[in-house]
C-alpha positions in Angstrom: -0.2 -0.2 0.2 1.5 3.1 -0.9 1.7 6.0 1.6 -0.7 8.8 1.7 0.3 12.1 0.5 1.3 14.7 2.8 -1.4 16.7 3.2 -3.8 13.7 3.6 -1.6 12.5 6.4 -2.2 15.9 7.8 -6.3 16.0 7.3 -6.4 12.8 8.7 -4.5 13.0 12.1 -6.3 16.3 12.4 -9.7 14.8 12.0 -8.7 12.1 14.3 -7.7 14.6 16.9 -10.8 16.5 16.8 -12.2 13.6 16.7 -10.7 12.5 20.3 -11.6 15.7 21.3 -15.1 15.2 20.5 -15.5 11.9 22.3 -13.5 13.6 25.4 -15.7 16.5 25.6 -19.0 14.0 24.9 -17.3 12.0 27.8 -17.3 15.0 30.3 -21.0 16.4 28.9 -22.7 12.5 29.6 -21.0 12.3 32.7 -22.3 15.9 34.0 -25.6 14.6 33.2 -25.7 11.4 34.1 -24.4 12.4 37.3 -26.5 16.0 38.1 -27.4 15.0 41.8 -23.8 14.1 42.0 -20.9 16.4 43.0 -18.2 17.0 40.3 -15.2 18.5 40.9 -14.4 21.9 38.7 -11.4 20.9 37.1 -10.4 22.8 33.4 -10.0 19.9 30.8 -7.3 21.1 28.7 -6.6 20.0 25.0 -4.1 17.7 25.1 -4.1 17.4 21.5 -2.1 20.6 21.1 -4.2 21.5 17.9 -3.4 24.6 16.2 -4.3 26.4 13.2 -1.0 24.8 11.5 -1.6 21.0 11.8 0.6 18.8 13.2 2.4 16.2 11.0 3.7 12.8 12.0 2.1 12.1 15.6 4.3 9.5 17.2 2.8 6.8 18.2 4.2 7.3 21.7 2.7 10.6 21.5 -0.6 8.9 21.0 -0.6 6.3 23.7 0.4 9.1 26.3 -2.8 11.0 25.0 -4.7 7.8 25.7 -3.5 7.4 29.1 -4.2 11.0 29.6 -7.8 10.8 28.8 -8.1 7.2 30.5 -6.7 8.8 33.8 -9.3 11.4 33.7 -12.2 9.5 32.9 -11.3 7.6 35.8 -11.0 10.4 37.6 -14.4 11.6 37.2 -15.8 8.2 37.6 -14.0 7.8 41.2 -14.7 11.2 42.5 -17.1 10.4 45.2 -17.2 13.0 47.4 -16.8 12.0 51.7 -15.9 15.6 52.9 -17.8 18.9 53.2 -17.1 22.7 54.7 -20.1 23.3 56.8 -21.7 26.1 58.2 -23.3 24.8 61.3 -27.1 25.9 62.3 -27.2 26.5 66.1 -29.7 29.4 66.6 -32.6 27.3 68.6 -35.2 29.6 66.9 -34.3 28.5 63.3 -33.5 24.9 64.7 -37.1 24.8 66.6 -39.0 25.9 63.4 -37.4 23.3 61.6 -38.6 20.8 64.1 -42.1 22.1 63.9 -42.0 21.7 59.9 -40.5 18.1 60.2 -43.5 17.4 62.5 -46.2 18.6 60.2 -45.1 16.5 57.4 -44.6 13.6 59.4 -48.4 14.1 60.9 -49.6 14.1 57.2 -47.6 10.4 56.4 -46.0 8.5 59.4 -43.4 6.8 56.4 -41.7 9.8 56.1 -40.3 10.2 59.7 -37.3 8.1 58.6 -36.4 10.6 55.9 -35.9 13.7 58.3 -32.4 15.5 59.0 -31.8 14.1 62.6 -31.2 17.0 65.3 -28.2 18.4 65.6 -27.2 18.1 62.3 -29.1 21.2 60.8 -26.2 23.2 58.3 -25.2 24.8 55.2 -23.2 22.7 52.9 -20.5 25.4 51.5 -18.3 22.9 49.4 -18.0 19.2 48.8 -14.7 17.6 48.4 -12.8 14.1 47.9 -10.2 13.7 50.8 -8.1 10.3 50.9 -6.8 9.4 54.4 -3.4 11.0 53.6 -5.2 14.0 52.4 -7.2 15.2 55.5 -4.1 17.2 56.9 -4.0 19.1 53.6 -7.9 19.5 54.0 -7.4 21.0 57.3 -4.1 23.4 55.9 -6.8 24.6 53.4 -9.2 25.2 55.6 -7.0 27.1 58.2 -5.9 28.9 54.9 -9.4 30.4 54.1 -9.6 32.1 56.8 -7.9 35.5 55.9 -9.4 35.5 52.7 -13.1 35.1 54.6 -12.1 38.1 57.0 -11.3 40.1 53.8 -14.8 39.5 52.6 -16.5 40.4 55.5 -14.3 43.8 56.2 -15.0 43.0 60.0 -19.0 42.9 59.6 -21.3 40.0 60.5 -23.1 38.2 58.0 -26.2 37.0 58.7 -28.0 34.1 57.2 -32.3 34.4 57.2 -34.1 31.6 56.7 -37.5 32.1 55.2 -39.4 29.4 52.8 -39.6 26.1 51.7 -38.6 24.2 48.3 -37.2 20.7 46.9 -34.8 19.7 44.5 -37.0 17.4 42.1 -39.4 16.7 44.8 -36.6 14.4 46.4 -35.0 16.7 48.7 -36.6 19.1 50.8 -34.9 22.3 52.4 -35.4 25.6 54.0 -34.6 28.5 51.6 -32.0 31.3 52.3 -33.5 34.7 51.8 -32.9 37.1 49.2 -30.8 40.2 50.4 -27.4 41.4 51.0 -25.7 38.6 52.6 -26.0 36.0 49.5 -23.1 38.3 47.6 -20.3 37.8 50.5 -21.7 34.1 51.1 -21.0 33.5 47.2 -17.7 35.1 47.2 -17.0 32.9 50.3 -18.3 29.8 48.7 -15.7 30.7 45.7 -12.9 31.0 47.8 -13.5 27.9 49.7 -13.2 26.1 46.0 -10.7 28.2 45.0 -8.6 27.5 48.1 -8.8 23.8 48.0 -8.4 23.2 44.7 -5.0 24.9 44.6 -4.0 22.5 47.0 -4.8 19.9 44.9 -8.0 18.5 46.2 -11.1 17.4 44.0 -13.3 20.0 45.5 -16.6 21.5 44.1 -19.9 20.7 42.2 -21.0 20.8 38.3 -24.0 22.8 39.2 -23.9 26.5 40.5 -23.5 27.2 44.7 -27.2 27.2 45.7 -26.9 27.5 49.7 -30.0 25.5 51.5 -30.8 24.1 54.7 -31.9 20.5 54.2 -34.9 19.1 56.5 -35.6 16.0 54.6 -34.1 13.2 52.1 -36.3 10.9 50.4 -32.8 8.4 49.2 -32.1 8.0 52.9 -34.8 5.4 53.2 -34.5 3.7 49.8 -37.7 1.3 50.6 -39.7 4.5 50.5 -40.1 4.1 46.8 -40.9 0.6 47.0 -43.8 1.6 49.3 -45.1 3.8 46.6 -43.6 7.0 48.1 -41.6 8.5 45.1 -41.7 12.3 45.7 -42.4 14.9 48.3 -45.9 16.2 48.0 -46.0 20.0 47.7 -49.3 19.8 50.1 -47.2 18.5 52.9 -45.2 21.9 53.4 -47.7 24.6 51.7 -48.4 26.1 54.9 -44.6 26.7 55.4 -44.4 28.5 52.0 -43.6 31.9 53.1 -42.8 31.2 57.0 -40.0 32.6 58.5 -37.7 30.8 60.5 -35.1 33.2 61.9 -31.6 34.1 61.3 -28.0 32.3 61.6 -25.1 34.1 62.3 -22.1 32.9 60.5 -19.8 32.1 63.2 -17.7 29.1 62.4 -16.9 26.5 59.3 -16.2 22.9 59.9 -14.4 20.3 57.9 -16.9 17.1 58.5 -17.1 13.5 57.2 -19.5 12.3 55.5 -18.7 8.6 56.1 -17.3 9.1 60.0 -19.8 8.3 62.9 -21.9 11.3 64.1 -21.0 13.1 67.2 -23.2 12.4 70.3 -24.9 15.8 69.7 -26.4 14.6 66.1 -23.7 16.6 64.2 -21.2 15.5 62.1 -17.4 14.0 62.5 -15.6 17.3 62.6 -12.1 17.3 61.6 -11.0 21.1 62.4 -12.9 24.1 62.4 -12.4 28.2 61.9 -14.4 30.6 63.9 -15.3 33.9 62.3 -15.3 36.9 63.9 -17.4 37.1 67.5 -21.0 34.8 68.1 -22.8 37.8 69.8 -26.3 37.6 70.3 -26.6 34.3 69.4 -27.6 31.1 71.5 -23.9 29.6 72.6 -23.1 26.1 71.3 -21.7 23.3 73.2 -18.3 24.0 72.3 -18.3 27.4 73.5 -20.6 26.3 76.5 -17.6 24.2 77.3 -15.0 26.9 76.9 -17.2 29.3 79.0 -17.4 26.9 82.0 -13.5 26.3 81.9 -13.2 30.0 82.2 -15.4 30.7 85.0 -13.5 28.1 86.8 -9.9 29.1 86.0 -11.3 33.0 87.1 -13.0 31.5 90.3 -9.3 29.5 91.3 -6.9 32.8 90.2 -9.8 34.7 92.6 -9.0 32.4 95.1 -5.2 32.2 94.9 -5.2 36.3 94.9 -7.2 36.2 98.0 -5.2 34.0 100.1 -1.9 36.0 98.9 -3.7 39.3 99.8 -4.5 38.0 103.4 -1.1 36.3 104.0 0.8 39.8 103.0 -1.6 41.7 105.5 -0.5 40.0 108.1 3.2 41.0 108.1 2.2 44.8 107.0 2.9 47.2 110.0 -0.1 49.0 110.0 -1.6 45.2 111.4 -2.6 45.3 114.8 -1.4 41.9 115.4 1.9 43.0 114.2 2.0 45.8 116.7 0.7 43.9 119.6 3.7 41.1 119.0 6.6 44.0 118.6 5.2 45.7 121.8 5.2 42.1 124.1 8.5 41.7 122.5 9.9 44.8 123.8 8.4 44.2 127.4 10.3 41.1 127.5 13.4 42.7 126.6 13.2 45.6 129.3 12.3 42.7 132.1 15.6 40.7 131.3 17.5 44.5 131.5 16.0 45.0 135.0 16.9 41.5 136.1 
């Protein structure tokens, strides 16, 4: 067989490379569509073919194999991206949590089978970012969280970020959530989410979702109870929460961000296993959480001990002061004893 002319080779090779690029793009699009509910990392996929306006000539077999290996690795990377950690904004304001429990009870009263689908007490939170961390990457994630704090402080400029909750909605009638009301708080929250994604990705961590960030507070999820579908419960009926469509649940001040595990055993209070946390500003005007109560108790004990020690030292020092009556009487007795000895 005769070797094709140079122009034919260039055309065929460019067409093949374009085909590979199309396959890569189709794979990425199909992955995004089929896993729309699964968080995916936001990773820029560059064109490994290096196609330019001037077609490349004589693509070596080794380069083709290298290209195939890179595509295979990227496919595997997407396939293996199952988030197991997340950044959580804990919801601790009792006004908000009480309102959510009332909402949950109202839904359960209409269908008791949904009780198991409710988010457990103590687990209420806003997910800021999801990610995949291997065991040897957890410390890297902790470092990224600590590095995130100054970026957040720069965004907030010393101001408190108040998050108001109002109304109820669902994701595809499968996940029920309390909505974050619209307002001036949205822009800084979105900036914080973007800063978090950037900070973790710069550390080489697979983090982020394919869909845009939509802050929400989940109160129930049908996927938590697989047998519900077999029992005929395939969606959350809007009539279950219609009385709460415009309900105001209260406000939460952003005071802490936690790096939490999705898979590890939850804490005794129902909250997720927490690897590390950063505190944002001072939590004034809100209800103290368990960690704050422990710190407060320790401070009170330390202050009480310190006060007792200071009081003891003051009493001890006062006994030896010249102005003290007992000291004067002792000195007079000593002098009288001396005079009597001289007379003898």
